[in-house]
N, C-alpha and C positions, 0 to 999 in steps of 0.2 A: 570308624564305624562306616559300614558300607550300606548302600541301598538294599542289597540282597539280604543283609542281616536284619535290617529294619523290616523289610517286607516279610521275612520268615516270622519275625516276632509278631507282626500284625496278623499273619495268617493263623498263628497259634491262639490268638485271642478271639473270644466269642463276643459279638456285639451285645451290649447290655441294655441299650435303649433304641427305640425307633428314631429315625432321623427327625430332627426338629427344624423349624424354620430358622432363618438367620437369627443369631442371638442379638438382642437389642436391649437397650436401656430405656425404660419407660415406654412411651408410645412412638418413639422414633423408628425409622427404617433400620434394617440390619446394618451393623457396623462394619465398615470396610477395614481390612487389615493390610498394612504395608510391610513387606519383608525387604530388608536392606542387607545384602550380603554379597560379597564378590564371588563366593563359592556356589556355583549353580547347583551342585549336588546337595549342599547344605540347605539352600532355599527349598529344594524339592522335598527334603526330609521334613523340614518345618511345615511346609504346605501339606504334606501327607499326614503329619501328626495333627494339624488343625482339622483336616477332614475327618479324623477319627472322632472329633467332638460331635459328629453327626449334625452339623449346622450348614447352612447355605450362605454364610457370609462371603462376600467377595474378597479375594486375596490378590493383591498386586505385588509385583516384584521388581526391584531395581538392584544394580550391582555395586553402587558406591554412594557416598554421602552427597556428592553433587547431584547425582540422578535423583536421590531422595528429595533434595531441595527443589529440583525442577518439578518433580511430581507434586510436592506440597504447594508450590507456588503456581502450579498449572502453567508451566512454560514448555514451549516446543511441542514435542509429541504428546505431552501430558496436559495440553490445554483444556481438555474436558474431563480430567481425572476427578474422581470423587474425593471428598475430604475423608481421610482415614480416622477411625476412632481408636486405633491401636497400631503402634509401630514396633516391630522386632528389628533390632539393629545390631549388626556385628561391629566390632571396634576396629580390628586390623583389616583395612581395605586399601587398595591403591588409590591414588588421587586424594580426594577428601575422605579422611577416615571417619569412623563413627563418632568419636569424641568431638571433632570439629563440626560435624553435622548436628550433633546433639546441642552444642552451644548455639548454633545458628537457629535451631528450632525453638529452644527455650528463651532466646532473646527476642523472638518475634511474637508480639502480642496476639497475633491472629492464629498462632500455632502452638503456643506454650501449654495449652490445656490438653493437648493430645498425649496420652500416656506413651512413654518410650521405654521399652524393655530392652536393655543391652543384653544380647545373647552372644556370648563369646567363649572361646576355649581358654582364655587367659584368666588365671585365678590369683593374680598379684594384687596385694592390698593397695598399693599405690594407684593402680589403674582403677580399682573399685572406688577409691576415694575420689579420683579425678572425675569419674562418671557421676558419682553422687553430687560433687561440687558443681558439675555442669548441668544438673537438673534431672538426671535419670530417675525414672519412677521405680525401676527395678533393675537388678543386675543378676543375670542368670548364667551359670556355667553350662556350656554344651557338654553333657556327659559323653564319655567314650562308649559306654554301654548303650546299645540301641534301645533296649526296653526302658531304661532309665531316661534316655533322651525323649522318647515318646511320652512317658509320664510327665516329664518336666514341661513339655510344650502343652500337653492336655491340661495340666493343672494351672499353668500360667494363663492360658487362653480362657479357661473357665472363670478364673478370678477376674480378669480384666473385662470380660464381656458380660458377666452375670452378677458378680458379687460387688465389685467396686462401684461406688456411687459418687456422683458429682452433682453440683447444682443444675447443670444442663442435662445430665443423663442420670435418671434415677427412677425407681419404682414409683408408680402413681400412689397417692395416699391410700386409696382403697385396698391396695395390696400390702400395706404395712400394718403391723400389729399396733394397736393403740393402747 
């Protein structure tokens, strides 16, 4: 899937809603999204798909698992990085791969509550099982079709930023049906 194919697909679509403020859970500030993928083009496609949600959430990018941990633990160039509320992570990356980074994230009490969506081109059951065992909140296949890829990222982003509720991030009681 190429950037040109995705861009043409995006041009063919008409916006259905006006831009919204950064998606947030409850009264908190907009949720930061971290993209972890060694493929710069893939990160760009995911970032572009997220922008189709018409939100102003901040999106940060790193190229491997070690950089993700540096970002999350605010080390080096990431000393002032915001805490993400959602992570999209590839599995097959050089250096520290996505499963290794996922295990480190989910074993750290200060990070384990961050939803991690494994977004990969690998559809092997063993790898899906390994990701689930390591604590992945979701496992999503990167579709080869540009339009389906866009829909996958839009749907996943919408779910994790607006529908999924946790004790720390949820709708206020006055917005809930009693």
